[in-house]
N, C-alpha and C positions, 0 to 999 in steps of 0.2 A: 531537564536541567533545573527548571523553575521548581518543580516538585521536590527534587533532592535538596536544593538550596533552602526551601521552606522547611523541610524536615530537620535539617541541621540547625537552622536558626531556632526553631522551636525547642529542639533538644538542648541546645546550649542555654537558652533562656530559662528553661525549666531547671536545669542543673544549677545555674547561677542563683535563681530565685530560691531554690531549696537550700543552697549552702549559706545564704544570707539570713535565713530564718534561724531564730534561736530554738533549736530542737535537739533533743537528745536521741531522737530516732535516726537510724542510718538511712541512707538514700534508698528509696524503695526500688528494688530490682524488678518488681512487677511492671513498673512503668515502661522500662526499656523493652521488656519481653512483650508487653501488649503492643507497643508501637511497632516492634519488629514483626509481630504476627500480623498486624494490620497491613503493613507494607508488603509483606510476602503474600498474604492471602489475596489482597486486592490485585496485586501484580499477576497472580495466577488467574484470577477471574478476568482481568483485562486481556491477558494473552488469549483467552477463549474468544474474544471479539475479533481477533485477527484472522482473516480468511484469505487463502491463497488459491486463486482459480486461474487457469490458463495464463500463467506468467503475470498475473495482476494481483497485487497484494492490497487488501482493503482492511480498514479498521485500526490502523496505527494511531491515528489522531484520537479515536474513541478510547482505545486502550490507555493512551497517555493521559487523557482527560479524566478517566475513571480513577487512575492512580493519583493524579493531582488532587482530585476532590477528596479522596480518602485522607490524604496528608493535610488537606485544608481542615478536615474534621479534627485531626489531631491538634492542629494549631489552635483552633477555636476551643477545644476542650481544655487546653492548658492556659487559656486566658490571653493568648497573643492575638487580640482582636485587630489591632492596627496592622500587624504583619499579615494577617489573613486578608484584610481588606486590600492592602497594597498588592499582595500576591494574586488575588482574584481579578483586580483591575488589570494587572500586568498580563495575566493569562488570557483575558478577553481581548486585550489589545494585540497580543501575539497571534491568537487564532484569527482575529479579524484581518490583520495586516497580511498574514501568510495566505489566507483565503483569497484576498484581493490580488496578491502577487501571482498566485497560482494560475489565474485566468490568463496571464500574459506569457506563461511558459508553454513551450511546445509539449503536447501531450501525446504519448504513444497509444495507439489502439491495436488490439489484436484481433485477428480473424483467421478463418480457415478457408482456403481456396481448393476446390476439388475440380479436376479436369478429367473427363473421360473422352479419349480420342484414339484414333489409330496410331500405332507406334511408328515414330519417325526418329532417325538417329539424332537429329539436331533439336528435337522438340524441347527437352528439359533445359539445355543451356540457353536456347533462344528465349524461353519463358523467364528464366532467372535473370537474363540480361535486361529484358523488358521491365521486369519488376524493379530491378536495381536502378534502372534509369528513371523510374518514377519515385525513387526515394523510399522504396519498400524493402524491408530486410526479411529474407527467408530465414526463419528460426530453425525449422525442421522440414524435411521432405520425405515422403514415403512414395514408393513406386510399386505398383502391383499389376500383374498381367491379369486381364479379365477373362479372356477366352483364347481358344486356339487360333482365331483369326488375326491375332496380333493387337487387339484393342487393349489399352492400358488405362490405369487410373493413377493420377498423380495428385497427391494431397500435400499442399504447402501450408505450414503454419506461418503466418505473416505478422510482422510488426510494422505499423504504418503511423504516420503523423496525422494530425487532425485535418491537414490540408488535402489529403487524398480521399476523394469520394469513392465509396464502393460502387455506386451506380456508374460513375464514369469509368472506373477500372473494369467493370464487367463489360461495358460497351467496347472499350478499347481491346480487351482480350478477345471478344467475339469477332471483331474486325480482323485482328491479327491472325487468329486461329481458324477462322471460317465458321460458317453456320452449322456444319455437320458435327462440331465439337460441343459436348455438353459441359457447361461451366456452372458451378454453384459456389456461392460465398456465404459463409455463416459467421456471425459475430460471436 
């Protein structure tokens, strides 16, 4: 939002400044094309910084900051120094304030829980109920038979809040399922 606002302010100021000059030359179309090229190109490069892994998206703030800085360069190149300074201070304030607020918001964490155990009819619903009771959401589940003896592998993709410790969860599941069951948790 801030970058788009800055770009429009700079564009309008440039147009106003150009129209007030006594010049017989028409408005240079190159300026608009150059600015559009910068905005598009840097937007494309910024999109390359966005990474999506295991239901977690990273790099959005970096992409937005790259785009903002490119528009800041356009503002400075047109001589809109005061607008550029105000926009820079505002951007730093927004990034700092949002970073501070983010520490107080609940944050989801993702992990994968793998259980290898003898097949029992109630095992999967019992596990899901236990996880749900701890505030853990099962995103996906895969069930695979390991051998003819009836041993199965259950793989849960879990979403949990910061408050749920993986070590505590591992101990709880080991107590609930018994020591003969293999349990692995990957972040």
